[in-house]
C-alpha positions in Angstrom: 24.6 14.2 44.7 21.0 15.0 43.7 19.6 18.2 45.3 15.8 18.2 45.8 13.9 21.2 46.9 10.9 20.9 49.2 7.6 21.5 47.5 7.1 24.6 49.5 10.5 26.1 48.4 9.8 25.1 44.8 6.3 26.7 45.0 7.7 29.9 46.5 10.3 30.2 43.7 7.7 29.6 41.0 5.1 32.0 42.6 7.7 34.8 42.7 8.7 34.2 39.1 5.0 34.1 37.9 4.3 37.4 39.8 7.3 39.0 38.1 6.3 37.5 34.8 2.7 38.8 35.0 3.8 42.2 36.1 6.3 42.5 33.2 3.6 41.3 30.7 1.2 43.9 32.1 3.7 46.7 31.3 3.5 45.7 27.6 7.3 45.9 27.5 8.8 42.8 25.9 12.3 43.7 27.2 11.0 43.5 30.7 9.7 40.1 30.1 12.8 38.7 28.4 14.8 39.7 31.4 13.0 36.9 33.2 14.3 34.3 30.7 17.7 32.7 30.6 20.1 33.3 27.7 19.3 29.8 26.5 15.6 29.6 26.6 12.7 28.1 24.7 9.0 29.1 24.7 6.7 26.6 23.0 3.2 27.9 22.4 0.2 25.8 21.4 -2.4 28.4 20.2 -2.5 30.4 23.5 -0.4 33.4 22.4 0.1 32.8 18.7 -3.0 31.1 17.2 -0.3 28.8 15.9 2.0 26.0 17.1 5.3 27.7 17.5 8.6 27.4 19.5 10.6 30.6 19.8 14.2 30.3 20.9 16.4 32.7 22.9 15.5 36.1 24.3 15.3 37.6 20.8 12.7 35.0 19.9 10.7 35.7 23.0 10.9 39.5 22.4 9.8 39.2 18.8 6.8 37.0 19.6 5.6 39.2 22.4 6.0 42.4 20.4 3.4 41.0 17.9 1.0 39.2 20.3 1.1 40.7 23.8 -1.3 43.6 23.3 -4.2 41.5 22.0 -3.6 38.4 24.1 -3.7 40.2 27.4 -2.5 37.3 29.6 -3.3 37.4 33.3 -4.1 35.5 36.4 -0.9 33.4 36.3 -0.8 30.8 39.1 0.5 27.4 40.0 -1.8 24.6 38.7 -2.0 22.4 41.8 -4.6 20.2 40.2 -2.0 19.2 37.6 0.7 18.5 40.2 2.1 21.9 41.4 5.8 22.7 41.7 8.9 20.5 42.2 12.6 21.1 42.2 15.9 19.3 41.9 19.3 19.2 40.2 19.1 23.0 39.7 15.8 23.0 37.9 12.5 24.1 39.4 9.5 22.8 37.4 5.9 23.7 37.8 2.5 23.3 36.2 0.9 26.7 35.6 -2.5 28.1 34.7 -3.5 31.5 33.3 -6.1 33.3 31.3 -6.0 35.4 28.1 -8.6 37.7 26.6 -10.3 34.7 24.9 -9.1 31.5 26.6 -8.2 29.5 29.6 -4.7 28.1 29.4 -2.3 25.7 31.1 1.4 25.1 30.8 4.6 24.1 32.3 7.7 26.2 33.2 11.2 25.1 34.1 13.4 27.6 35.9 17.2 27.5 36.2 18.8 30.0 38.4 15.5 31.8 38.9 15.1 32.4 35.1 12.9 30.6 32.6 14.7 27.9 30.7 11.7 26.2 29.0 8.1 27.4 29.0 5.1 25.6 27.5 1.8 27.6 27.1 -1.3 25.9 25.7 -4.9 27.0 25.2 -7.2 24.6 27.0 -10.6 26.1 26.2 -12.2 29.2 24.8 -14.1 31.4 27.3 -17.8 31.3 26.6 -17.4 28.3 24.3 -16.5 25.6 26.8 -17.2 22.0 26.0 -20.3 20.5 27.7 -18.3 18.5 30.2 -18.8 17.5 33.9 -21.1 20.2 35.4 -21.9 21.5 32.0 -23.0 18.2 30.5 -26.4 18.2 28.7 -29.4 16.8 30.6 -30.4 14.6 27.7 -34.0 14.2 28.9 -36.4 17.1 28.3 -38.8 17.0 31.3 -42.3 18.3 31.0 -45.0 17.9 28.3 -44.2 19.3 24.8 -46.6 18.6 21.9 -43.8 19.0 19.3 -41.1 17.1 21.3 -38.4 15.4 19.2 -36.5 12.5 20.6 -32.7 12.3 20.5 -33.0 9.8 17.6 -35.3 12.1 15.7 -32.9 15.0 16.2 -29.9 13.0 15.0 -31.8 11.8 12.0 -32.8 15.3 11.1 -29.2 16.5 11.5 -27.9 13.7 9.4 -30.4 14.4 6.6 -29.8 18.1 6.5 -26.0 18.4 6.9 -24.3 18.5 3.6 -27.6 19.0 1.8 -29.9 21.8 3.1 -27.2 23.0 5.5 -23.4 23.1 5.0 -20.7 22.0 7.3 -18.3 24.6 8.6 -15.5 22.1 8.5 -14.9 19.2 6.2 -12.5 16.5 7.4 -11.1 14.3 4.6 -9.9 11.0 6.1 -11.9 9.0 8.6 -9.1 7.2 10.4 -8.0 7.8 13.9 -7.0 11.4 13.2 -10.2 12.4 11.5 -12.3 10.6 14.1 -10.4 12.3 17.0 -10.8 15.7 15.5 -14.4 15.1 14.6 -15.1 14.2 18.2 -13.5 17.4 19.4 -15.4 19.6 17.0 -18.7 17.8 17.9 -18.2 18.8 21.5 -17.4 22.3 20.5 -20.5 22.6 18.4 -18.8 23.1 15.1 -20.9 21.6 12.2 -18.5 19.0 10.7 -18.6 16.1 8.3 -15.9 13.5 8.3 -15.6 11.6 5.0 -13.9 8.2 4.5 -13.7 6.2 1.3 -13.8 2.9 3.1 -17.2 1.2 3.7 -16.9 1.3 7.5 -15.1 3.3 10.1 -12.0 1.3 11.1 -11.6 -0.4 7.7 -8.2 1.3 7.3 -7.1 -1.0 10.1 -9.1 -4.0 9.1 -7.7 -4.0 5.6 -4.0 -4.1 6.5 -2.0 -7.4 6.8 -3.5 -9.6 9.4 -0.6 -9.7 11.8 -0.7 -5.9 12.3 -1.1 -4.6 15.8 -0.3 -1.5 17.7 3.3 -1.3 18.6 2.6 1.4 21.1 1.1 0.5 24.5 -2.5 1.1 25.4 -1.8 4.0 27.8 -0.2 5.9 24.9 -3.1 5.4 22.6 -6.4 6.6 24.2 -8.8 8.7 22.1 -10.2 12.0 23.4 -13.0 11.7 26.0 -13.1 7.9 26.1 -10.2 5.8 27.3 -9.8 2.2 26.4 -11.3 -0.1 29.0 -9.0 -1.2 31.9 -9.0 -4.7 30.5 -8.0 -3.6 27.0 -4.8 -5.4 25.7 -1.5 -3.6 26.0 -1.0 -4.0 22.2 -4.3 -4.0 20.4 -4.7 -6.2 17.3 -5.7 -4.2 14.2 -9.3 -5.5 13.9 -10.0 -4.8 17.5 -8.8 -1.2 16.9 -11.0 -1.0 13.8 -14.1 -2.1 15.9 -13.2 0.5 18.6 -13.0 3.3 16.0 -16.3 2.3 14.5 -18.0 2.2 17.9 -16.4 5.6 18.8 -17.9 7.3 15.8 -21.3 6.2 16.9 -21.2 7.0 20.6 -19.5 10.3 20.0 -22.3 11.1 17.4 -20.0 12.0 14.5 -21.4 13.0 11.2 -19.4 10.3 9.5 -19.8 9.6 5.8 -18.3 6.2 4.9 -18.0 5.1 1.3 -17.3 8.7 0.3 -14.4 9.9 -1.7 -13.2 13.5 -2.3 -13.0 14.1 -6.0 -11.8 17.7 -6.3 -11.6 20.9 -4.3 -11.0 24.6 -4.9 -10.9 27.6 -2.7 -12.6 31.0 -3.3 -10.5 33.7 -1.6 -13.3 36.3 -1.9 -16.0 34.2 -0.3 -13.6 32.4 2.0 -15.2 29.1 1.1 -14.2 25.8 -0.3 -16.0 23.9 -3.1 -15.5 20.2 -2.6 -17.0 17.6 -4.8 -17.4 14.2 -3.1 -18.7 10.9 -4.5 -21.0 9.1 -2.0 -22.5 5.8 -2.9 -22.1 6.7 -6.6 -23.6 10.2 -6.3 -21.7 13.4 -6.7 -22.4 15.9 -3.9 -21.0 19.4 -3.7 -20.0 20.6 -0.2 -19.1 24.2 0.6 -17.2 24.2 3.9 -15.3 27.2 5.3 -12.4 25.0 6.5 -10.9 21.9 4.9 -8.8 19.4 6.9 -6.7 16.6 5.3 -6.6 14.0 8.0 -4.8 11.2 6.1 -2.4 10.2 8.9 1.1 11.5 8.7 2.0 10.1 5.3 1.2 10.8 1.7 0.8 8.4 -1.2 2.7 5.2 -1.2 6.2 5.3 -2.5 6.3 2.5 -5.1 9.8 2.2 -6.8 9.9 1.5 -10.5 12.3 -1.3 -11.3 13.3 -2.5 -14.6 11.5 -5.7 -15.3 8.5 -5.0 -13.0 6.3 -5.2 -16.0 7.4 -8.8 -16.9 7.4 -10.2 -13.3 4.8 -13.0 -13.3 4.2 -13.2 -9.6 2.3 -10.8 -7.3 3.8 -7.4 -6.5 2.3 -4.7 -4.3 3.1 -2.0 -1.8 3.0 -2.9 1.9 -0.2 -0.8 2.3 -1.9 -3.2 -0.1 -0.5 -6.4 1.4 -3.4 -8.8 2.0 -1.6 -11.1 4.4 0.3 -14.3 4.1 -2.5 -16.9 3.5 -2.2 -17.1 -0.3 1.5 -17.5 -0.3 2.1 -20.7 1.8 4.9 -22.7 0.3 6.0 -19.9 -2.0 9.0 -17.5 -2.1 8.7 -13.9 -1.1 11.1 -10.9 -1.3 10.2 -7.9 0.9 12.0 -4.7 0.0 12.5 -2.6 3.1 13.4 -3.1 6.7 11.2 -0.9 8.8 8.0 -1.7 10.8 5.9 -2.9 8.0 8.7 -5.0 6.4 9.4 -6.8 9.6 5.7 -7.4 10.4 5.1 -8.8 6.9 8.2 -10.9 6.9 7.3 -12.5 10.3 3.7 -13.2 9.2 4.9 -14.8 5.9 7.4 -16.9 7.8 4.7 -18.1 10.2 2.7 -19.3 7.2 5.5 -21.4 5.6 6.7 -18.8 3.1 10.4 -18.7 2.2 11.0 -15.0 2.8 13.9 -12.7 2.2 14.2 -9.1 3.5 16.2 -6.7 1.4 17.7 -4.1 3.6 19.0 -1.2 1.5 19.9 1.2 4.3 20.4 0.9 8.1 17.5 0.7 10.5 16.9 1.6 14.1 15.6 -1.3 16.1 14.2 -1.1 19.7 12.7 -4.0 21.6 9.1 -3.3 22.6 9.6 -4.3 26.2 12.6 -2.0 26.5 10.8 0.9 24.9 7.9 0.5 27.2 10.0 0.2 30.4 12.8 2.6 29.8 11.4 5.2 27.3 7.7 5.3 28.0 7.2 3.9 31.5 7.4 7.2 33.3 4.5 8.7 31.4 2.5 5.9 29.7 2.3 2.8 31.8 0.2 1.1 34.6 2.9 2.3 37.1 2.6 5.9 35.9 -1.2 5.8 36.2 -0.9 4.3 39.7 1.5 7.2 40.6 -1.1 9.8 39.6 -0.1 10.4 36.0 -3.1 11.3 33.7 -3.2 11.2 30.0 -3.4 15.0 29.9 -0.3 15.4 32.2 1.7 12.9 30.2 0.8 14.6 26.9 1.7 18.0 28.2 4.9 16.8 29.8 6.1 15.3 26.5 5.0 18.5 24.7 6.9 20.7 27.1 10.3 19.6 25.8 11.3 21.8 22.9 12.3 19.9 19.8 15.6 21.7 19.7 16.8 20.0 22.8 14.6 16.9 22.9 17.4 14.7 21.5 19.5 15.6 24.6 16.9 13.9 26.8 16.5 10.9 24.4 20.2 10.0 23.9 20.6 8.7 27.5 17.4 6.7 27.2 18.7 4.9 24.1 22.2 4.5 25.6 20.6 2.6 28.4 18.6 0.5 26.0 21.7 -0.4 24.0 23.4 -1.6 27.3 20.4 -3.6 28.4 19.9 -5.2 25.0 23.6 -5.5 24.0 23.3 -9.3 23.3 20.2 -8.7 21.2 21.9 -6.1 19.0 25.1 -8.2 18.8 23.0 -11.1 17.4 21.4 -8.9 14.8 24.7 -7.4 13.7 26.2 -10.9 13.5 23.4 -11.8 11.0 24.4 -8.9 8.9 21.7 -6.5 9.8 22.6 -2.8 9.5 21.8 -1.0 12.7 21.7 2.6 13.6 20.3 4.7 16.5 19.6 7.9 14.6 22.0 10.4 13.2 22.9 11.5 16.8 22.1 8.3 18.7 18.8 9.8 19.9 16.7 6.8 18.9 13.2 6.2 17.8 11.2 9.2 18.8 13.5 11.7 17.1 13.6 9.5 14.0 9.8 9.5 14.0 9.5 13.3 14.5 12.2 14.1 12.0 11.3 11.7 9.2 8.6 9.4 10.2 10.5 6.3 9.1 13.7 4.3 9.6 12.8 2.2 12.6 11.2 -1.0 13.8 9.7 -1.6 17.3 10.6 -5.2 17.7 7.7 -7.5 18.7 9.4 -10.7 17.5 10.6 -10.4 13.9 14.1 -9.4 14.9 14.8 -12.8 16.5 13.8 -14.4 13.2 16.2 -12.2 11.3 19.0 -12.9 13.8 18.4 -16.7 13.6 18.2 -16.6 9.8 14.6 -17.8 9.6 13.9 -14.6 7.8 16.7 -14.4 5.3 18.5 -11.1 4.9 20.4 -9.3 2.2 21.7 -6.0 3.5 23.5 -3.0 2.1 22.3 -3.8 -1.4 19.9 -2.3 -4.0 17.4 -3.9 -6.4 18.8 -3.9 -9.9 15.9 -5.3 -11.7 13.1 -7.9 -11.8 12.8 -10.9 -14.1 9.8 -13.0 -14.8 10.4 -15.0 -11.6 13.1 -13.3 -9.5 14.6 -10.2 -8.0 18.1 -9.4 -9.1 20.2 -7.4 -6.6 23.0 -4.9 -7.3 25.5 -7.6 -6.3 24.3 -9.7 -9.2 22.6 -12.2 -6.8 19.2 -13.5 -8.1 16.5 -14.2 -5.5 13.7 -16.5 -6.8 10.3 -14.9 -6.0 6.6 -15.5 -6.4 5.8 -12.4 -4.4 7.5 -9.0 -4.1 6.4 -6.6 -1.4 7.5 -3.0 -1.6 7.7 -1.9 2.1 9.2 1.4 0.8 7.2 4.0 2.8 5.2 7.0 1.8 5.6 10.5 0.5 4.6 13.8 2.0 1.0 14.6 2.9 0.9 17.5 0.5 0.8 15.0 -2.3 -2.9 14.5 -1.4 -3.4 18.3 -1.7 -1.8 18.1 -5.1 -4.2 15.4 -6.2 -7.3 17.0 -4.7 -6.7 20.7 -5.2 -3.7 21.5 -7.4 0.1 21.1 -7.6 0.3 24.9 -7.1 -1.5 24.7 -3.8 0.7 21.7 -2.7 3.8 23.7 -3.5 2.5 26.8 -1.8 1.9 24.8 1.4 5.2 22.8 1.0 6.4 19.6 2.6 4.4 18.2 5.5 6.2 16.6 8.5 9.8 16.9 9.8 11.5 19.5 11.9 14.2 20.8 9.6 16.9 19.1 11.7 19.3 18.6 8.7 19.5 14.9 9.6 18.7 12.1 7.2 15.5 12.7 5.2 14.7 15.8 7.3 16.4 18.7 5.3 17.1 22.0 7.0 16.8 24.8 7.7 15.6 24.4 11.3 11.8 24.9 11.7 11.3 23.9 15.3 7.9 22.3 14.9 6.3 19.7 12.7 6.0 21.3 9.2 2.3 22.2 8.5 0.8 19.8 11.1 -2.2 20.9 13.2 -1.7 24.6 12.5 -2.3 27.3 9.8 -0.7 26.7 6.4 0.2 29.0 3.5 -3.1 28.1 1.9 -5.9 29.8 3.8 -8.4 27.5 5.5 -6.4 24.3 4.6 -5.1 22.2 7.5 -3.3 18.9 8.0 -4.0 16.6 10.9 -2.9 13.1 12.0 0.1 11.3 13.3 0.0 8.3 15.7 -2.8 7.8 18.1 -1.1 9.9 20.8 -0.6 12.9 18.4 -4.1 12.5 17.0 -5.5 12.7 20.5 -3.3 15.5 21.8 -3.1 17.9 18.9 -6.7 17.5 17.9 -7.6 19.8 20.8 -5.5 22.6 19.5 -6.6 22.2 15.9 -10.3 22.1 17.1 -9.8 25.3 19.1 -8.4 27.1 16.1 -11.4 25.9 14.0 -13.9 26.8 16.7 -12.5 30.3 17.0 -12.9 30.8 13.3 -16.5 29.4 13.4 -17.4 31.9 16.1 -15.8 34.8 14.4 -13.1 35.3 17.0 -10.1 37.1 15.5 -7.2 34.7 15.1 -4.2 36.7 13.9 -1.4 34.1 13.3 2.1 34.7 14.5 5.0 32.8 13.0 3.5 31.4 9.8 6.6 29.6 8.5 8.4 30.0 5.2 8.3 27.1 2.8 11.7 25.6 2.1 10.7 22.3 0.6 7.8 21.4 -1.7 7.9 17.6 -1.2 
């Protein structure tokens, strides 16, 4: 039977714990603090204590982190954050939103208590004291009242800034990559007053979306995908088409006043450890410009360069062949034969669009894939945090993001397994039809489903928006558990010896690590010094150990001074852009940022 505490009892329990916690912190004795934590405990800190993104585990982890950070952080004024939702309790766990201050920041978090001791604790910096964003009561007036002979209009000021930045003045931060990640970060830094240029090699903001295959749309629902400061309108579609997203991103760069350089490509970069400055050569509209930022951010998504396999005979194949990222869409291939190598999101989307345009299409599935129907994902996995019902119940984007962030990665799979168990029951007939067609299904190495696959390896799944029914019915032909042996002039030969006639071969074979971009732009030595980007060290498929506890190198300091990686899906770009922006703002203002927990590098790619 579920036991539920009254809000008053839950608040009393949390208030007592917070008072004891603050008192123990004030003594400066890490042992006194750890006594307030359970034997099994997890403290996830986003910048507030560590100037890093770190999860410490167990009392020893808490003790070590505090021994290095407590004296300078000086946390105080711990309280229940009633504006976020206060305290609740049930099933032996008391959960509460909290707020507190440090020597330099205002912070929020979430604590879960079991038996009166902390089981999980999330602490996040929300703003820097004295460097708050100009929001709400701090918003700028805009109009300058009175008579001023040398008055400059908003437009004149923007034009002057645009003409000067990168020429007579230098950006503090250069963001390479003007997709959703770079745009979200650029908006945060703009509000924090950090001189920033975002460069993008495409001609217009949003072209990264416009240039993809024409059937592409967001597989995540709209409530999951808002950008900072500016939510999608209430009549925005649940799953936005790619060109609509492209237009939104382009509009966003203008209304958020980003210094956005389109048609600009980074050519080379180097770092001077003595001057603490980058030299970055960019090519803009055919002209080479040298920029000298203090901080360099690679905001190229979550992926590196396209993985294009090299098959015997590829050089003699007479048809078209390209990676999925270069796929133009199905229009030119009506009445022809296509072979799509791969079985994840892009492969399914491309196969479905080709089938809709009268293409004889075959999917080559080399290894198993996790499939989850979009409707089931929305209702069972996301509905409590990101849905119209959640909004109606008082859920905000900030609360949803923080709730998701509050579950330590070490135990997140334990919460995900029941979700996907339920999805497997609800959609049993759907999965049975796929398996009957020969499709190789999996649910992750530990049956924890899509989110853990995404966090661990960033691949290996498809959110079904219709293609799976075409696979199950045989409309999209399937060859599973096979490899490609070679190509001929007009076919793909499989490891079984079967020959698939083909006019088009699409390599939906994924991407490498983001540090591949660092190798190309800076050097292989720097790429190896930084190491692999993405993954948790879970020792599951394509996520080699040892355990790291956070996404490798994402949104936090790396082993290369002043080099950062930013991106992920729209949700991550929105949420983590805040913490990366605060780290960059602190450096811009000269606030000391001693980093705790800079990880060792175990994998270079």
